[in-house]
C-alpha positions in Angstrom: -19.6 -26.3 21.1 -20.9 -25.5 18.3 -20.6 -21.8 17.0 -23.8 -19.7 17.1 -23.1 -17.4 14.2 -26.3 -15.2 14.7 -25.5 -14.5 18.3 -21.9 -14.0 17.6 -22.1 -11.6 14.5 -25.3 -9.8 15.8 -24.8 -6.3 17.0 -25.0 -5.7 21.0 -27.1 -2.4 21.2 -29.1 -0.3 18.6 -26.3 1.8 18.5 -24.3 -0.8 17.2 -26.5 -1.8 14.8 -26.5 1.8 13.6 -22.7 1.6 12.8 -23.0 -1.5 11.3 -25.7 0.5 9.0 -22.7 3.3 8.3 -20.1 0.6 7.3 -22.1 -1.1 4.9 -23.1 2.4 3.2 -19.9 3.7 3.0 -17.6 0.4 2.4 -17.0 -2.1 0.1 -18.7 -5.8 0.7 -15.2 -6.9 1.1 -14.4 -4.3 3.8 -17.7 -4.8 5.6 -16.9 -8.5 5.5 -13.6 -7.5 7.2 -15.0 -5.8 10.0 -17.7 -8.3 10.8 -14.9 -11.1 10.9 -12.5 -8.9 13.0 -15.6 -8.4 15.5 -16.0 -12.1 15.4 -12.2 -12.6 16.2 -12.1 -10.3 19.0 -15.1 -11.7 20.4 -13.9 -15.2 20.4 -10.7 -14.3 21.6 -11.6 -12.3 24.7 -12.5 -14.9 27.0 -9.7 -16.7 26.4 -7.4 -13.8 27.5 -10.2 -13.0 30.1 -10.7 -10.0 28.9 -14.6 -8.6 29.4 -14.4 -5.8 26.9 -17.2 -2.9 26.6 -19.1 -4.9 24.0 -21.0 -1.7 22.4 -17.9 0.0 22.3 -15.8 -2.7 20.8 -18.4 -3.1 17.9 -18.8 0.5 17.1 -14.8 1.2 16.8 -14.5 -2.2 14.6 -17.5 -1.6 12.4 -15.7 2.0 11.7 -12.2 1.4 12.1 -11.3 1.0 8.2 -13.6 4.2 6.9 -10.5 6.2 6.9 -9.7 4.4 3.6 -12.6 4.7 1.7 -13.3 7.7 -0.7 -15.8 9.6 1.5 -13.4 9.7 4.6 -10.2 9.3 3.0 -8.2 12.2 4.2 -5.3 14.0 2.5 -3.2 14.7 5.5 -3.3 12.6 8.1 -3.1 8.5 8.8 -6.3 7.0 7.8 -6.6 5.6 11.0 -6.8 9.1 12.6 -9.4 10.3 10.0 -11.2 6.6 11.0 -10.9 7.4 14.3 -12.5 11.2 14.1 -14.9 9.9 12.1 -15.8 7.6 14.8 -16.0 10.0 17.5 -18.1 12.1 15.4 -20.6 9.0 14.9 -20.7 8.4 18.7 -21.5 12.4 19.7 -24.3 12.1 17.4 -25.7 9.0 18.8 -25.6 11.0 22.3 -22.6 9.5 23.7 -21.0 11.6 26.5 -17.8 13.2 25.2 -15.3 11.1 26.8 -16.9 7.7 25.2 -17.3 9.0 22.0 -13.2 10.0 22.4 -12.9 6.4 23.3 -14.2 4.9 19.6 -11.2 7.3 18.0 -8.8 5.8 20.5 -9.4 2.5 19.7 -9.6 3.0 16.1 -6.1 5.0 16.0 -4.6 2.0 18.4 -5.3 -0.6 15.9 -2.4 0.5 13.6 -0.2 0.4 16.7 2.5 -2.6 16.8 0.9 -3.8 19.8 -1.9 -2.6 22.6 -1.7 -3.2 26.3 -4.7 -4.9 27.2 -4.0 -3.2 30.6 -4.2 0.2 28.9 -7.0 -0.6 26.4 -8.9 -3.6 26.5 -11.1 -2.5 23.1 -7.9 -1.4 21.5 -5.8 -4.4 22.3 -8.6 -7.1 20.8 -9.2 -4.5 17.7 -5.6 -4.7 16.9 -5.1 -8.5 17.2 -8.0 -9.1 15.5 -7.7 -6.8 12.2 -3.9 -8.1 12.6 -5.3 -12.0 12.5 -7.9 -10.7 9.4 -5.3 -8.8 7.7 -1.9 -10.7 8.2 -2.9 -14.1 9.4 -0.9 -13.1 12.4 -2.1 -15.3 15.7 -3.6 -18.1 13.9 -2.9 -20.3 16.8 -4.8 -18.7 19.4 -8.3 -19.2 17.8 -9.8 -22.4 17.1 -9.3 -23.3 13.4 -12.7 -24.5 13.1 -14.2 -21.6 14.0 -12.1 -19.3 11.9 -13.3 -21.6 9.1 -17.2 -21.1 10.0 -16.9 -17.6 10.1 -15.1 -17.2 7.2 -17.7 -19.3 5.4 -20.7 -17.1 6.4 -18.1 -14.2 6.0 -16.3 -14.7 2.5 -13.1 -12.6 2.1 -14.0 -11.5 -1.2 -11.0 -10.4 -2.8 -10.1 -8.7 0.6 -6.3 -8.9 0.6 -5.9 -7.5 -2.7 -8.1 -4.9 -2.2 -6.6 -3.8 0.9 -3.2 -3.9 -0.5 -4.1 -2.0 -3.0 -5.5 0.5 -0.4 -2.8 0.3 1.7 -0.1 0.7 -0.5 -2.2 4.1 -2.1 -1.9 5.5 1.5 1.8 4.6 2.2 2.4 6.5 -1.2 0.8 9.7 0.0 1.8 9.1 3.5 5.2 7.9 3.8 5.6 8.4 7.3 2.4 6.6 8.4 1.4 3.4 9.9 0.0 2.4 6.6 3.3 2.4 5.3 5.0 0.1 7.4 2.3 -2.3 7.1 2.8 -1.8 3.0 6.8 -2.3 3.6 6.3 -5.4 5.4 4.5 -7.1 2.4 2.3 -8.8 5.2 -1.3 -8.0 3.5 -0.7 -9.9 0.6 1.0 -12.8 3.0 -1.9 -12.5 4.9 -3.9 -13.5 2.1 -1.9 -16.6 1.6 -1.8 -17.5 5.1 -5.7 -17.6 5.2 -6.0 -19.4 1.7 -3.8 -22.1 3.4 -6.2 -22.4 6.4 -9.0 -22.3 4.3 -8.4 -25.2 1.5 -7.3 -27.2 4.7 
């Protein structure tokens, strides 16, 4: 079945659309495309592993998950995913969500930097973690249809994302050496992921 890109990439609710507005206002085009691709990867994967996430919650968290690496939201003392989670929670409270649901945005954003997230603990957190791992590090490509990966990436080009994100993560690692960003930086997976993606897209 042909991939319906318009349906795949459309925000599921008006509040979700406002989250997309936020990431477009405060992030680079490469980072915006990363967020949208990550949503696509999570959405495509979910039914193949029998997960039924809350689409609005997942979309909002996915759009806002990297705000903590942007200049206006970068925090001096806390890891970027904690800063981004706080920003996401504030966004959701401002959107009128109950406090517990708003806090879920923060949890999902924070957990996307865990080495893994148990889907029984947090379906949305699991999907965001594996989707961002795919988009950043090229991990688990075999779990997706490669034609789908190419189609989505043609619509949302990487725009030098790997090099840009490597610089952001390296900066976070230098200032926050005990953070998950430091672990990612030391792994070399950001630049390696760029090479994996280049190889896939050239095929």
